[in-house]
N, C-alpha and C positions, 0 to 999 in steps of 0.2 A: 750469254745475255738473257735476262729475264723478260721474255716476250710478253708474258701475262701482265707484268708490271707496266711495260711500255703501252700495251693496249689500254690498260686502266687509266694511265696518264693522258693518253690521247682522248679517251672517252670523257674524262674530267675537263680537258681543254675544250672539247666540243660543247659541253654543258656551260662552261665559262663564257664561250663566244655567244651562245644563245641567251644567257643572262645579260651579257653586255649589250646585245641588240635591243634590249628593253630600256636602255639608258640613252637619253638624248645626247650626252657628250660623246658616246661612241659614234653616232652618226655625224657629229660635227667633224670628226676626223676621217670617217670612212668616205663620205660623199665627195669632198674636195679631192682627196688623194686618189680615189678610184677614177674620177673624171680626168684629173691632171695626168695621172700615170697612163691611163688608156690613150689619151690624146698624144702623149709623148711617144708611146710605142708605135702608134699609127703614123706619126710624123717620121719616126726613125725607120719605118719599114723599108724605105728605099735608101738607106744611108743618110746623107746630109742634103739630098737633092731638094726636098721640100723646104728646108731652111734657106737654102741658096735662092730658091724661087721667091720666097717671102722677102728676102733681102733685096731682090731685084725688082719685083713687082710693087705696085702701089698698095696703099692700105686696104681698099675694097677687095682686091684679089687675094691679099693675105688673109682677110677675114673669111673668104670663101674656102681657102685651104684649111683654115682652122675649123670651119663648120663641117667640112667633109671628114676631117679627122675625128670630130666629136661624134658624128653619125656612125663612123666606122667602128666605134667602141661597141655599138649595139648590132653590128653585122650588116649595116646598110651598104649595099653594093660591094660586098666582100665575099670571097670564096669561104665556105664554112671552115675548111682546114687552116686557112690563114687567120680567120677571125677568132676561132676557139682559143688558141694559146694566148692571144692578146687579152681577150676577155677574162680568161681564167687567172692569168697572172695579175691583171688589174684588180680583180676581186681579192686575190691573196694579199696584194700590197695594201689595198683599202682596209681589209680586216686588221692587218698588222698595225697600220697607223691609227685606226680607230681604237684598238686596244691600248695603244701607247697613250693616246689622248685621254682615254678614260682613266687609266692607271695614274697618269700624271695628276689629274684632278683629285683622285682618291688618296694619293700619297705625296703630296706636295712637300712634306717634311724631308723625304728621302731623296735629295737632289742627285746623289751619286747614282742611284738605281735608275732614275729617269734619264739621266745623261747616257747611261749604258744602253738603255733601250733605244734611244734615238740614234746612237752611234751604230747599233746593229741594223736598224732600219735603213740608215744611210748607206751602209755597205751593201745591203741587199738591193737597194734601188740602183746603186752604181753598177753592180754586176749585171742586173737584168737589162739596164739601159745599154750597157756595152755590147750585149749580145742580141739586142732587140731586132736588129735588121735582118738576121738570118732566117727566122721562121717563115717569112713571107716571100722574100725574093732572092735570098742567097747572098745579098750584098750587106756588108757590115761596116760599122765605124772603124773597125780595126784593119780593114783591107789595105789602106795606104801604108800602114806600119808594116804589115806582113809583106807587101809588095817591095818595100825598101830592103827587106832581109832576103827574100827569095825571088829569084828572077822569073820562075815559072810556077804555075799552079797556085799563085797567091790567093785567088778567090776561093778555091776549094779548101785550102788550109785555113783561111779566115772564117769560112762558113763552119768548118769543124770546130774551130776554137770557140766561136760564138755560141754554138750549140752547147759545148761543154760548160762555158761560163754561165749560160742561162740556166742549165740544169743544176749547176752548183748553187746558183742564187735561189732557185726554187727549193732545193733541199734545205738550205740555211733558213729560208723563210718558214718552212714547215716546222722545223725544230724550234724556231723562235716563237711561232704561233702556239706550239705545245706548251712552252714555258709560260708565255704570257697568258694563255687561256687558263691554265691551272691556277696561276696567281690571281687572275680576275675572279675565278670561281671561289677561291678561298676568301678573298676580300668581300665579295658580295654576300656570300653565305654568312660570314662573320658579322657583317653589318645587319643582316636580317635577324640573326640570333640576338645581337645586342639590342636591337630595336624591340624585339619581342620581350626580352627580359625587362627592359625599361618600362614597357607598357604594363607588364604583369606587376612590377614593383609599384607603379603608379596606381594601379587598380587596388592592390593590397593596402596601400596607404590611404586611399579614399574610403575603403571599407572600415578601417580603424577609426577614421575621423567620424564617419557616420555612426 
């Protein structure tokens, strides 16, 4: 494996993300997905308990739960080691969706590529959501399924599986970010090059006229 090439690609991807951060459309995708995904992971931190409470309690109490989940994204009343993975994964997912939204607008003609990007983002979201309960309390959405298969030790097995699923999702997200970041870098640099050439050509034309 050519590690130097991989490092160069990740460096380009980082530059692409920095360039994307200067575009409004990137933030149109980043902010909603970061907040939504952060709240979702906070709600799933105890399995489906909070969703069950929201279904049972009235509207005002449900809003309180949502409000606490929103504040939890930024570490309010959260142990640091519980908050850090949720915040980091939410940032990762937000950047991923932000790049997809930006590329969607820059390449509307290529519908197949856009669909592929959205599909990959959906897979990553599903994988992380499936394992989201484990990092904070050891209970996951897949515990009932494991319990139906194994009579003992279902919680430990479910916790292990959710960690593996979450790590897999993070790895997929990082590689997706590398590809999208490089693609974003190439498109933005090409746009700047074409804009500069057009400006130079316009200037040369004006000089001839004068």
